C-alpha positions in Angstrom: 69.2 -32.6 51.8 71.1 -34.7 54.4 70.9 -38.2 54.3 68.2 -39.7 57.2 69.6 -42.5 59.4 66.8 -45.4 59.0 65.0 -45.9 62.2 65.5 -49.2 64.4 62.2 -50.5 65.1 61.8 -53.7 66.8 61.9 -56.9 64.5 59.1 -58.7 65.6 56.6 -55.7 64.2 57.6 -56.7 60.7 58.0 -60.6 61.5 56.0 -61.6 58.3 58.2 -59.5 55.7 61.9 -59.2 54.9 62.8 -56.7 57.4 66.5 -55.8 56.0 64.6 -54.6 52.6 62.0 -52.4 54.3 61.6 -49.5 52.0 61.2 -46.5 55.0 60.1 -44.0 52.8 58.7 -45.7 49.8 56.5 -48.0 52.1 55.9 -45.3 54.7 51.8 -45.9 55.5 52.5 -49.5 55.9 55.5 -48.9 58.3 53.5 -46.3 60.3 50.4 -48.6 60.2 52.5 -51.5 61.3 54.6 -49.8 64.3 50.9 -48.1 65.7 49.0 -51.6 65.2 51.9 -53.5 66.9 55.0 -51.3 68.2 55.5 -50.7 71.8 56.5 -47.0 73.0 60.0 -46.9 72.2 59.1 -48.2 68.6 56.3 -45.3 68.3 58.8 -42.8 69.4 61.2 -43.5 66.8 58.2 -43.7 64.3 57.8 -40.0 65.5 61.0 -39.0 65.2 61.4 -40.2 61.6 58.3 -39.3 60.2 57.0 -36.4 62.0 53.4 -36.2 63.7 51.9 -34.3 60.6 52.9 -37.4 57.9 51.9 -39.8 60.8 48.2 -38.1 61.3 48.0 -38.0 57.2 48.7 -41.9 57.3 46.6 -42.9 60.2 43.3 -40.5 59.6 43.4 -42.2 56.1 43.8 -45.8 56.5 41.3 -48.1 55.2 41.8 -50.3 58.1 43.2 -49.9 61.6 41.9 -51.3 65.0 39.7 -49.4 67.4 42.3 -49.6 69.8 44.9 -48.2 67.4 42.5 -45.2 66.7 42.2 -44.3 70.1 46.4 -44.5 70.7 46.8 -42.5 68.1 44.2 -39.6 68.8 45.8 -39.4 72.1 49.4 -39.4 70.9 48.7 -37.0 68.1 46.0 -34.9 69.9 43.3 -35.0 67.5 39.9 -35.9 67.3 38.6 -39.6 66.7 36.2 -38.1 64.2 39.5 -37.2 61.8 39.9 -40.9 61.4 38.1 -42.8 58.3 38.0 -45.8 60.0 36.8 -44.9 63.1 33.8 -43.4 60.9 33.3 -46.5 59.0 32.9 -48.5 62.3 30.3 -45.8 63.6 28.4 -46.6 60.5 28.6 -50.2 60.6 28.1 -51.3 64.4 29.2 -55.0 65.1 26.6 -57.3 67.1 27.0 -57.1 70.8 29.9 -59.1 72.4 28.5 -61.1 74.9 
């Protein structure tokens, strides 16, 4: 199996960890969630090229917490239903107070 070249993400996404020591395969869920939460369009494209939509979908639909904004973005990018996301269903069953 040929070696995959490491993706080139913006360092600002991983400001709180050692960027040079990221384990792109071992910590795939962490990296995918972080890129979709804080990355820009080129970062998301890079993520999709490296991990593939199936892996990204599996990670984001089972994530314990991602923002509602990220769920909407992922649903649009990956062309799947909001109800496939664990976080979306959890948020619907635990409504917040009205924001004024």
